[in-house]
N, C-alpha and C positions, 0 to 999 in steps of 0.2 A: 077303511082306507080305501077300498076299491072305489068309493064314491068320489073321493078327491082325485084319483088317478084318472077317472073317467072324465071328471070335468076338465081337468087338465090336458087331456087329449082333445076334447071337444075345442077347447079355447086354441089349441095348436093348429087343428084343421082349419078353424076360421081365420087366424091369422096368415096362413098359406093361402088360403082363397083371396084374402085381401092383398097380399103381396102379388099374387097373379094378375088380379084386376088392376093394381096400380102400375104393374110392369107394363101391361097391354096400354094402359092411359099414356105412360111414359113413351113407349115406342111410337105410338099415334102423334104424341106431341112432338117428338123428334123427327118424324116424317112431315109434319106441318111445318117445322123450323125448316128443313132442308128444302122444301117447296119454296118457302118464302125467300130464302137465299139464293135459290137458282132463279126466281122471278126478278130479285134486286140486280143479280148480274145480268140477265138478259136484257133489262131495261138500260143498265149503265152502259152496256155495249151499244144498244141502239142510240142512246143520246151522243155517244163518241162519234159513231159513225155518221149522224146526222150534222154535228159541229164540222166535222173535215169535210163533208160535202158543202157545207155553207162556206167554208174558208177556201175550198177550190172554187167555188163559183166566184167569190169576190176576187180571188186571183185572177181568174179568166176575165172578169170584167175589167179589171184593171189592164190587161194586156190587149183589150180589144178597144183601145183607145183609139180615137182618129190619128192616122198616121200623119207625120209632119209632110208638109209640102216639099217636092223634090226641087232643088234651087240648083241651076247648073251656074257654075262661077267662071266665067270667062277671064283669063289674065289680061290685066291693061298694061300698058307701057309705063313705066316709072318716069315722071317728070322732074325737073329740078326742085319744082316747088313741093313735091311730094316727099322728098328726102329729107328726114329729121336729123339734126346735128347731134351727134353722140357727146354727152357732156363729159367734159375731163376730170378725173378723180380730184378729188379735194385732198391737198397734201398738208398734214398737220405740221405746222411750223415747229412745234415742241419737240418732236423726234428728231428731226433734220436729217434723218436717214435717207430720205428720197432726194434732197439736195444734194447730199454729199455723194450719193451712188450715181448720180447722173453726170457730175463733171469729172470723177475719178475713176480710173480703171481699178475695178477690185482685185484683179488678179495680180497687178502691179503692186498694190498695197503689199498684199500677202507675201509677193517675191522680195520686195524692199524689207520687210520686217524679218524674215528669214535670213537675208543678207546680213542686215544690221546686228542681229543677235549672234549669229555665227554658231549656235548650238542648236541641237534637236529641241523641236518643240512640239508639244500635243496639241490636238486642235482646239481643247478648250483653252489652253493658254493663249494661242493666237486670236480666239475669239475674244477673250478678256482685253488681250493688248490692242485689237482693232474694234473695239466696242463701239458701235453706232456708225461705224465706217462701212460696214458689209450690211446689206439689206436683210440677210436671214442667215441663221445658222446651218440650215441645210445647203444654202448657197456656198457656203463655206467649204463644206464638205464636197460640192461639185467642183469648185476651183481646185482644191487640193488633188481630186481625182484627175482632173483634167492635165494639171500639170505635172502629175505623177505618170499618166500616159504619154505625155510628150518628153519624159525622162528628163525634165527640169529638176526635180526634186526626188529625193528617196525617202523611203518609209522604213523605219527600223523600230520594231516594239511599239508600234502605235504613235511613233513621234516622226515628224517630219524635218528634214533639213535641205538645203538648196545645195546643188551640185555646183562645186566651183567651174566659173568659165575658164576653158584653158587658154594660157597666155600664150601668144606666139613669140617665140625666142628666135631672134636673128642671128644668124650664125656670123662669125667673124668675116667672112669672106663677103657676106651680103653687106657689111657695114662699111659706110664710107670711112676712107682713110682720114685721120687729122693730119694737118699739115703744121 
């Protein structure tokens, strides 16, 4: 039995030697691999640097274009022939709002409507009642604000009503006597 044990010990020693030699080869291969990766990194950085340099040179070449000539402009007097007439806006006859707003005072329309109805009206009710007679909804709000500032109308809970005009009452002494 001792021969078998000796044989196994010899084979173990051979396996250990083979392992050490393959580990040395593996370490050498890793070092080779690391050197190759370092070379790739170095050359990649060199290519990128060269590309940036080429782009910079191209940008500088674009900037170094021939400058435009300097032109001094002297003002000339405007003559009657140089004046261009401004075209008048085209009014769409279908809407009719432009024609209606030109001939009628829009504030008077609002005032008359509030007098006619005699009750408080919301701005949307006024807009619906005067549809097509007022140029825009924003202008209606402007009219209402202006009339409120002049103290012609009152606003209560976002509804407007016209203030009654004071009626002058003549006293009996001022009235002529009937004969």
